N, C-alpha and C positions, 0 to 999 in steps of 0.2 A: 161274926166275922173271925176270920183266921189270919194269922201272920205267916203261915207256911201254905205255899201253893198246894191245892189238892189236884190230883190227876183228873182231867176230863178229856174224853175223846171226841174227835169231830165225826158227827153222825151225818152231816149234809153240808155241802158248800153251793152256794147259790151266786152266781156272777150278777152283780147289779149293774154296774157300769163298766167302763173300760179299765178302771183302776180301783175298783170297789167290790168287795165280796161280804155275804153274810154267811157266818159260821155257826151252825147249830151244834151246840155242846151238850154232852150228857156226862154224868159221872162214870169215871172208869172203874169205881169201886164202891165200897159200902159208905165211905165217908162223902158227905155232900154240904155244899154251902147253905147257909141259912137263907130263908126266902128272901128275894128281892122285891122292891116295890118300883113302879114305873118312875124313871128319872135317876135311879141309883146306877152305880158303875162298879165294875170289876177291874182288878189288876190282871192282865192277861199275860201270861209268860210263854214265850216261844223258847223252847229249850237250846240252851247254848248261844242265845242271841241276846235276850233281855225281855223286859215286861213293860207294858203300857197301860194306861187307863182306858178303858172303853166302856161306854154306857150300853146297857142291855137294850136290844131293839125288839126283842120278843121275849115273854115269859111263858113257859108251858110246863108247869109243875117244876120238876127238878132240872128239866131242859131249858137251856138258855141260848138266845141268838145274839151274836154280836156283828154288827155291820161295821167294817173296817176299811178304810181308804188307804192305799199303799202310798205313804209319803216319806218313809225312813226304813232303817234297817229291820226294826222289830215288826212294823206293821207289813212290810213286803214278805217277811218270813211267814207271818201269819196268813197273808193272802195267798201264799203258795201252798198251804196245807191241804191235804185231801182226806176224804173219809177214812177213818181208822187211825189217823195220826192223833198225836196226844199234845195238850197243853197243859199249863198249870194255872189255876184260878185262885185269885184271894178275893174276899169280899164278904157280904156287899158292903160298899162304902158310899158315904155322902147322903144327902137329903134327897128325897123323892119329890115328884111334882105335886103331891098332896092334893090329889083330884077331888077328896072329900070337901075341901073348902068351896068347890063350885056347886055343890048339891043345891038343887032347886033353881038354879040360874043358867044362863046361856054359857056356852064354852067356845072359846076360839083357840085353836092350835095353829100357830104361824111358824112355818120352817122355812129356813133357808139352807138349800144344798144338803149336805149330810146331817143337818140339824133335824131332818125328818125322823132319823134313826131313833133318837132318844125319846121322841114324841109318839112313835107308833105303839108302845105298850099303854100309854095314856089313851089313845084312841080305842084300843082293844078294850080297856077297862070301862071306858064310856059307852061305847056301843053294846057291851054286854049287860048293861043296867040302864037302858033308855029311858025308863020312867023316873030315874034319879036326877035327871038334868033337863034343862030347856033345851034350845036349839044348838045343835053341835055343827061347828064350822071348821074346816080344814083348808088353810091358805098356804100354798107352797110355791117357792121361788126356786128356780135352777138356772145355772149358767146357759146350757143348751137343753134341748129336748133330750139329747143323748145321756145328759148328766142327772136325769130325774131318777131318783131312788124309787124302788118298788113300783115301776112304771106300769105294769098290767093292773095292780090293785088301785093305784091312783086314778088310772084312766077309767077304771070301772066305777069308782066312786063318783068321778066328775060326770059321766054319762047318766048315772041314776039320778032320781030325785031326791035321794038322801034317806036317811041320815048316813054320813054327814053331808052337809052342804060342801062340796069340795070345788076349789077353784085354783088353777095353775097359771103361772107365768113364767117366762124365760127372758133372759138378758139378751140372747142371740139367737134368733130362729134359724132353724135349718130347713132346706127345702122340703116342703110337704107339711110343714107346722102351720096350722091353721088356729092355734090358740092365742092366748094373750101374750103381748110382748112388753116389758117394762118391769119396774120394781114391785116387790111383793106388797108394799103398803097401799099400792092402787087397788088391790083386790078387797080392801076392807070397805070400799064403796058399796060392794055389792052383798057384804056379809050380813048374816040375819043375827041381829043380837040386840038387846037392850043395854046400854052402857051401864046403867045404874045397877044392874044385877049380873053382869058378865064377869066371868073370870078368863084370862089370857094366859096361854103358856106359849112361850117363845124361845126358840133355839136356832141358832145360825152363827155367822161370822158377827163379831162385836158391832161393826157399823150398821149391819141389818138389825141386830137387837135394838140398838140404841134409837134408830129411826123408826122402827115399828112401836116400840114402848112410847116414844113421845107423841107418835100419830094417835095411840090408843088414849093417852092422857088427854089430848085435845079433844077427842071425840067423847069424853067423860068417864072413861074406864079409871076407876082409882088405881094409883100407883102400887098400892099395896095389894091389890088384885091382879097385877101383871107379875107372872112368874117367869124368870128367865133362867136359863141354863147356860153357865159360863165353862163349861166342861173342856173347852179348848185350852184352858189355862192350866189344867191339873198336871202334876208330875209324879208324886210320890205316894199319894193317897193318905198320908198321915199329917200333912201341914208342917212337916220339919224342914223341907228344903227351902221354902219361901217362894218358890216360883210362882204359887197359885195366889199371892197375897193381892187383895184388891182393897186399898185403904186399910181398914181395920179389920177386913174379912179375910180368913184363910179358907179359900174355897174347897180344899180337899177336907177340911173339917167342918166349916159351916155351910158348904154348898154341895154340889154345884148350882143346885136349884135356889135361887134367893128371890126375895120381892123387889121390884124395880125401885121401890122406895129406899132400899138399901144399896142397890148397884148404881143408881143414876150418877150420884157426885163423883165416885171413884173413876167409873168408865168415862165420864166427861173429861176428867184431868188427864187420864191416861192417853187419850186420842189427841190431846193438843200437840 
C-alpha cells in the first residue's frame, strides 16, 4: 500500500448505464500497486479535482477496472476520462470478501444497483475454480432494466443453465421487460443453496443489505457467514476522518467487508 498516488493510464472506457462507466487502468510507469483481492478498494485521484474510494470491479494482473457512477465533482471528472488519460491510484485498502471461507459450500452473491461492481471479481474468482465451491448463485436487483450493470454478461448468465444460477429483478419495469419485478430478496426463493453450508456476499444500499441479511438469517444462514460490504460509507481510506465509523468499527480500517454479526446492531441503530 502506498500513501502517494501512482500514475495509471486509462486503457479502456466502457459505458455501463446513463451515469456509470467502467475505467480499465494500467500502470503508466514501472511502479505498480500491490496485488488487490476481490472486495478491496483504491483511492482514485482525478488530477486537479480530488480523490474518492472505489472498489475494484475486475482484476487482471496489474490492470484494474473501476466502475464509477457520476454523483459528484470527482466521480464526474473520472467518468469523463478517455483512453490515454491519467489518474492517480493509492491502495490496496480494506478487507476483501475472503472467498476462501466459502470453500466446499454453496455461494450466494446478492447485489443491489452498483453493488454488483465489487462482487464481480468475487464471481470471476469463483468461476475460475468451480470445483472449490458448491452451487454458485448471483441475485441482482436494479431500479430499472436500464440501470442494470454489465447487462450483456448478466443476461448471458441468466439465459444459461449455469454456473452461476443468475436471477434479476427490477423495481420499475420498462416497456419490453419480461423479467421479475420486485425486491431482490424475493429471488432467494429460487436460489440453489443449503443454508447450513452456504456463505453469502451482499453489497448494495444499506436498506437492501439489512433486509437481505435478515432474510438469509431467517433461512438459516449463520450471521457470521453473511459478508456485507459497506463501502458507500468510506471517505479517507485511513480511518482518521471518522465518516466511516459504524459503532466500534472504522470501515476504512476494519472493512469495508465485515460479517453481518458485526454490522447488524450498528446498522439497525443508524437507520432509526
